[in-house]
VMD Tcl script that draws the C-alpha trace (Angstrom):
set ca {
  {-31.56 -35.53 -14.51}
  {-29.53 -35.30 -11.56}
  {-27.54 -37.32 -9.43}
  {-26.33 -37.63 -6.02}
  {-22.89 -37.27 -4.96}
  {-21.60 -38.62 -1.36}
  {-18.22 -37.75 -0.14}
  {-16.48 -40.09 2.23}
  {-15.31 -39.93 4.89}
  {-17.40 -37.00 5.90}
  {-20.61 -38.64 4.43}
  {-21.96 -35.16 2.91}
  {-24.14 -35.44 -0.06}
  {-24.91 -32.95 -3.09}
  {-26.67 -33.17 -6.54}
  {-25.02 -32.47 -9.60}
  {-26.71 -32.43 -12.96}
  {-25.90 -35.08 -15.87}
  {-22.76 -33.83 -17.57}
  {-21.92 -31.10 -15.08}
  {-18.36 -31.51 -13.44}
  {-18.62 -32.73 -9.64}
  {-16.49 -29.89 -8.61}
  {-18.68 -27.16 -10.08}
  {-21.57 -28.67 -8.47}
  {-19.91 -28.97 -5.02}
  {-18.69 -25.16 -5.36}
  {-22.07 -23.73 -6.45}
  {-23.52 -25.59 -3.49}
  {-21.03 -24.39 -0.91}
  {-19.29 -27.80 -0.64}
  {-15.49 -27.59 0.22}
  {-13.74 -29.99 -1.99}
  {-9.62 -29.53 -2.58}
  {-9.10 -28.06 -6.23}
  {-6.65 -25.46 -7.98}
  {-6.92 -24.60 -11.49}
  {-10.56 -26.52 -12.29}
  {-9.16 -27.23 -15.75}
  {-7.68 -31.03 -15.61}
  {-4.00 -29.72 -15.26}
  {-2.79 -29.59 -11.54}
  {-4.23 -32.58 -10.00}
  {-5.10 -31.15 -6.89}
  {-8.89 -32.18 -7.20}
  {-7.72 -35.99 -7.86}
  {-9.85 -38.35 -5.32}
  {-10.77 -41.92 -5.08}
  {-13.86 -43.16 -7.05}
  {-15.58 -45.70 -4.49}
  {-19.01 -46.15 -6.38}
  {-20.81 -45.19 -9.52}
  {-19.67 -44.17 -12.69}
  {-18.06 -41.04 -14.30}
  {-17.26 -39.90 -17.72}
  {-13.89 -37.62 -17.76}
  {-13.38 -34.32 -19.98}
  {-10.16 -33.33 -21.32}
  {-7.19 -33.36 -18.68}
  {-3.69 -33.97 -18.78}
  {-2.05 -36.98 -18.03}
  {0.38 -35.72 -15.14}
  {-2.79 -34.97 -13.32}
  {-4.66 -38.17 -13.90}
  {-2.71 -40.90 -15.57}
  {-4.52 -43.90 -17.34}
  {-3.00 -46.14 -14.75}
  {-4.49 -43.87 -12.00}
  {-7.74 -43.76 -13.66}
  {-7.91 -47.50 -13.92}
  {-7.26 -47.75 -10.43}
  {-10.22 -45.82 -9.38}
  {-9.01 -42.21 -9.12}
  {-10.80 -39.17 -10.53}
  {-10.65 -35.75 -11.24}
  {-13.61 -33.75 -9.71}
  {-13.04 -30.94 -11.85}
  {-13.58 -32.87 -15.22}
  {-15.45 -35.88 -14.16}
  {-19.28 -35.81 -14.71}
  {-21.37 -38.17 -13.06}
  {-23.40 -41.00 -14.96}
  {-24.93 -42.69 -12.00}
  {-25.13 -41.92 -8.47}
  {-21.28 -41.64 -7.12}
  {-19.57 -41.98 -3.71}
  {-16.00 -40.81 -4.13}
  {-13.45 -40.56 -1.07}
  {-11.94 -36.83 -0.57}
  {-11.09 -34.50 2.14}
  {-13.21 -31.99 2.73}
  {-11.91 -28.52 3.12}
  {-13.62 -26.71 6.14}
  {-14.04 -23.12 4.89}
  {-13.65 -23.86 1.33}
  {-17.05 -23.10 0.52}
  {-17.62 -20.45 3.27}
  {-17.58 -17.89 0.96}
  {-20.20 -17.52 -1.84}
  {-18.79 -17.19 -5.47}
  {-19.91 -13.97 -7.04}
  {-19.37 -12.06 -10.14}
  {-18.65 -8.26 -9.95}
  {-17.18 -5.35 -11.59}
  {-13.33 -3.85 -10.83}
  {-11.79 -0.85 -11.73}
  {-8.06 -0.27 -11.96}
  {-6.83 1.77 -9.34}
  {-2.99 1.77 -9.96}
  {-0.47 -0.43 -11.96}
  {3.06 -0.63 -11.02}
  {5.91 -2.47 -12.36}
  {8.58 -3.81 -9.64}
  {9.95 -5.83 -12.27}
  {10.42 -5.74 -16.16}
  {8.10 -8.94 -16.37}
  {5.55 -8.29 -13.47}
  {2.89 -5.81 -12.95}
  {1.20 -5.34 -9.44}
  {-2.47 -4.38 -10.09}
  {-4.53 -2.70 -7.36}
  {-8.16 -3.33 -8.19}
  {-11.27 -1.39 -6.65}
  {-13.94 -3.46 -5.95}
  {-17.69 -1.77 -5.64}
  {-17.99 0.73 -2.87}
  {-19.02 -0.83 0.62}
  {-19.03 -4.29 -1.14}
  {-15.65 -5.98 -0.16}
  {-15.02 -9.32 -1.69}
  {-15.01 -12.07 1.11}
  {-11.97 -14.65 0.78}
  {-9.38 -16.61 2.57}
  {-6.15 -15.48 2.45}
  {-4.76 -17.45 -0.46}
  {-7.69 -17.86 -2.65}
  {-7.92 -16.68 -6.07}
  {-10.58 -14.73 -8.47}
  {-11.02 -15.31 -12.35}
  {-11.01 -12.37 -14.92}
  {-13.81 -12.87 -17.46}
  {-12.54 -11.50 -20.51}
  {-15.05 -10.22 -23.42}
  {-14.90 -13.69 -25.67}
  {-15.80 -15.20 -21.96}
  {-12.46 -16.76 -21.49}
  {-11.16 -16.59 -17.97}
  {-7.60 -15.84 -16.60}
  {-6.95 -16.86 -12.81}
  {-5.25 -14.59 -10.42}
  {-4.40 -14.94 -6.43}
  {-5.13 -12.12 -4.00}
  {-1.66 -10.76 -3.01}
  {-3.67 -8.79 0.10}
  {-5.44 -10.54 3.03}
  {-8.88 -9.93 3.44}
  {-8.70 -7.45 6.30}
  {-6.92 -4.76 4.23}
  {-9.97 -3.62 2.50}
  {-11.17 -0.21 4.17}
  {-13.07 1.89 3.24}
  {-12.44 1.26 -0.67}
  {-12.46 -2.55 -0.92}
  {-9.49 -3.73 -3.19}
  {-7.47 -6.52 -4.06}
  {-4.04 -6.62 -5.20}
  {-3.04 -9.00 -8.03}
  {0.67 -9.78 -9.22}
  {0.73 -10.79 -12.71}
  {3.55 -11.93 -14.95}
  {3.88 -11.15 -18.56}
  {3.44 -13.77 -20.92}
  {4.75 -12.76 -24.44}
  {1.17 -12.86 -26.70}
  {-0.55 -13.52 -24.05}
  {-4.37 -12.46 -24.59}
  {-4.89 -11.01 -21.17}
  {-1.22 -10.30 -20.02}
  {-0.59 -8.49 -23.43}
  {-3.21 -6.09 -22.55}
  {-1.99 -5.62 -18.75}
  {1.52 -4.55 -20.07}
  {0.45 -2.50 -22.73}
  {-3.04 -0.63 -23.32}
  {-4.47 -1.04 -19.91}
  {-5.20 2.09 -18.41}
  {-6.01 3.27 -14.86}
  {-9.81 3.60 -14.25}
  {-10.54 0.58 -16.73}
  {-13.10 -1.72 -16.02}
  {-13.33 -5.31 -15.79}
  {-15.40 -8.24 -14.48}
  {-14.22 -10.91 -12.08}
  {-15.94 -13.96 -10.32}
  {-14.83 -15.26 -6.89}
  {-13.25 -16.76 -4.56}
  {-12.30 -19.99 -5.79}
  {-9.64 -22.73 -4.16}
  {-8.66 -24.42 -1.46}
  {-5.41 -23.20 -0.90}
  {-5.33 -21.09 2.51}
  {-4.00 -21.58 5.96}
  {-5.62 -24.48 8.08}
  {-5.81 -22.61 11.41}
  {-6.86 -25.85 12.96}
  {-3.13 -27.04 13.23}
  {-0.20 -25.77 15.44}
  {2.57 -27.63 13.47}
  {5.28 -25.30 11.79}
  {4.90 -23.93 8.63}
  {6.73 -23.62 5.51}
  {6.04 -21.02 2.85}
  {7.26 -21.82 -0.49}
  {7.29 -19.61 -3.70}
  {8.32 -19.56 -6.78}
  {7.74 -16.28 -8.99}
  {4.47 -14.63 -8.71}
  {3.60 -17.39 -6.78}
  {4.47 -15.04 -3.94}
  {1.21 -13.32 -4.49}
  {-0.77 -15.66 -2.34}
  {1.82 -16.27 0.01}
  {2.15 -12.75 0.97}
  {-1.69 -12.89 1.46}
  {-1.19 -15.43 4.06}
  {1.79 -14.01 5.95}
  {-0.25 -10.77 6.14}
  {-3.26 -12.99 7.92}
  {-0.93 -14.75 9.93}
  {-0.11 -11.06 11.35}
  {-3.23 -9.81 11.76}
  {-4.57 -12.62 13.56}
  {-1.55 -12.86 15.94}
  {-0.50 -16.33 14.81}
  {2.50 -17.55 16.45}
  {2.97 -20.70 14.70}
  {6.74 -20.95 13.47}
  {6.79 -20.11 9.68}
  {9.78 -19.73 7.24}
  {9.18 -18.29 3.63}
  {11.05 -19.76 0.88}
  {10.97 -17.59 -2.34}
  {12.75 -18.97 -5.37}
  {13.10 -16.67 -8.46}
  {15.96 -16.88 -11.16}
  {17.66 -13.31 -10.58}
  {17.75 -10.74 -8.16}
  {15.49 -8.42 -10.14}
  {12.67 -11.44 -9.86}
  {12.39 -11.12 -6.01}
  {10.31 -8.03 -7.06}
  {8.94 -7.40 -3.53}
  {12.39 -8.55 -1.35}
  {12.14 -5.15 0.69}
  {8.30 -6.27 1.75}
  {9.48 -10.11 2.86}
  {12.67 -8.46 4.60}
  {10.36 -6.35 6.77}
  {7.84 -8.70 7.12}
  {10.61 -11.29 8.87}
  {11.95 -8.48 11.13}
  {8.40 -7.61 12.29}
  {7.30 -11.22 13.02}
  {9.49 -13.21 15.47}
  {8.08 -16.55 14.44}
  {8.56 -15.62 10.50}
  {12.21 -16.43 8.52}
  {12.66 -15.38 5.02}
  {15.15 -17.22 2.76}
  {15.44 -16.09 -1.09}
  {16.84 -18.56 -3.38}
  {18.12 -17.50 -6.93}
  {18.61 -20.11 -9.39}
  {20.10 -18.22 -11.81}
  {21.94 -15.06 -10.44}
  {23.64 -12.48 -12.74}
  {26.84 -11.43 -12.15}
  {25.83 -7.90 -11.64}
  {23.42 -9.08 -8.74}
  {26.74 -9.46 -6.88}
  {24.28 -12.44 -5.00}
  {25.76 -13.75 -1.82}
  {22.58 -15.50 -0.73}
  {21.20 -19.04 -1.61}
  {21.60 -20.23 -4.82}
  {19.93 -23.72 -6.71}
  {16.38 -24.93 -6.84}
  {14.14 -23.36 -3.85}
  {12.48 -26.62 -2.92}
  {16.24 -28.21 -2.57}
  {17.14 -25.40 -0.19}
  {14.18 -26.55 1.90}
  {15.37 -30.06 2.02}
  {18.95 -29.13 2.99}
  {17.36 -26.61 5.99}
  {14.74 -29.07 6.81}
  {15.90 -32.66 6.13}
  {12.83 -33.87 8.35}
  {9.43 -32.55 7.49}
  {7.49 -35.09 8.89}
  {5.95 -32.47 11.80}
  {5.63 -29.60 9.30}
  {2.77 -28.20 7.11}
  {3.67 -27.10 3.47}
  {2.06 -24.42 1.65}
  {3.57 -24.37 -2.13}
  {2.75 -22.23 -4.98}
  {4.15 -21.30 -8.34}
  {5.45 -22.95 -11.28}
  {4.19 -26.54 -11.79}
  {7.69 -28.06 -12.14}
  {8.37 -26.56 -8.80}
  {5.35 -27.55 -7.18}
  {5.36 -30.93 -8.26}
  {9.15 -31.71 -7.44}
  {8.43 -30.24 -4.16}
  {5.27 -32.38 -3.38}
  {7.25 -35.65 -4.49}
  {10.55 -34.80 -2.86}
  {9.08 -33.74 0.72}
  {7.01 -36.58 0.76}
  {9.73 -39.19 -0.38}
  {12.68 -38.09 1.06}
  {11.87 -35.72 3.90}
  {8.56 -37.79 5.35}
  {6.15 -34.83 5.07}
  {2.92 -36.34 5.37}
  {1.24 -36.16 1.98}
  {-2.11 -34.65 3.52}
  {0.07 -31.56 4.83}
  {1.06 -30.45 1.41}
  {-1.05 -27.49 0.14}
  {-0.37 -26.39 -3.16}
  {-1.62 -23.96 -5.96}
  {0.02 -25.02 -8.94}
  {0.13 -21.82 -11.23}
  {-0.87 -23.44 -14.47}
  {-0.92 -20.68 -17.25}
  {-3.12 -21.30 -20.49}
  {0.01 -23.06 -22.21}
  {0.28 -25.31 -19.45}
  {-3.26 -26.27 -19.67}
  {-4.36 -26.28 -23.70}
  {-1.11 -25.12 -25.59}
  {-2.33 -21.67 -25.93}
  {-0.60 -18.43 -24.67}
  {-2.20 -16.65 -21.44}
}
mol new
graphics top color blue
foreach p $ca { graphics top sphere $p radius 0.5 }
foreach p [lrange $ca 0 end-1] q [lrange $ca 1 end] { graphics top cylinder $p $q radius 0.2 }
display resetview
């Protein structure tokens, strides 16, 4: 049995099978709804249920509280329609533009720019580049069908005669996938991925100044967006804030400095929360989103693209909207929820 989902105010409709999450049906049919983790942890897909009935699967209270559900909100990633439904959600132009595909990838190179960060270069099938928006992610499909998500750190145009994607992976000790990456993984190893996924990418129909906000390896999709802006010759003012604990964690600091030197419209502000004495750090310190607020107390005319640890993303969203006047619909985020964040399991 199938039902019809209608999205307002766009009026677009699509079908969903009984017990199939609404978001999965939308992705399958190229309907651009906002989303991030697809696992009921980040809340990016939260919208209002206007008509009909859904049953929610397992999700976190911080993504959708009992009070929000009672008030008529729903998470499309874990809401299964039981009737025809009408939801109120922003459609995301371009989110369903590229088909989601499964394909093999081969490990071309593994670099270690920081003790707990690996940069993987993954070769795609010859003459078959992955089509995606800078900022989107892919999922590795592991042997037990478990999945792990990582954002592309290179913009789509960087794929040449040998299509590839660059991924930044932080080691989660005890993690099923990251222990392998930091241990037995060898060059030429073949894995399987599926993608692209996500609605975290630059809205190019706006001319508002941009705040690019990253913590840790949340820098990866931000790097892809900067590469894309440079490739397209976009001249919107942009400032990149990258928050890490210590100097060693700014694993591509030189890359960011060079990008800011090349692009007259881009500023780069690194921020360390726990600099070590040996860092001899003379730059900004503290929480990275608070550095943004100190520099830009009025964000009413900006767009913000935030990526990284859930606590940073959540704090930035709340404080920017409540204290700096950022319009709620101009905050775009990809919260890097680990398996521990989602299910209490290691990554």
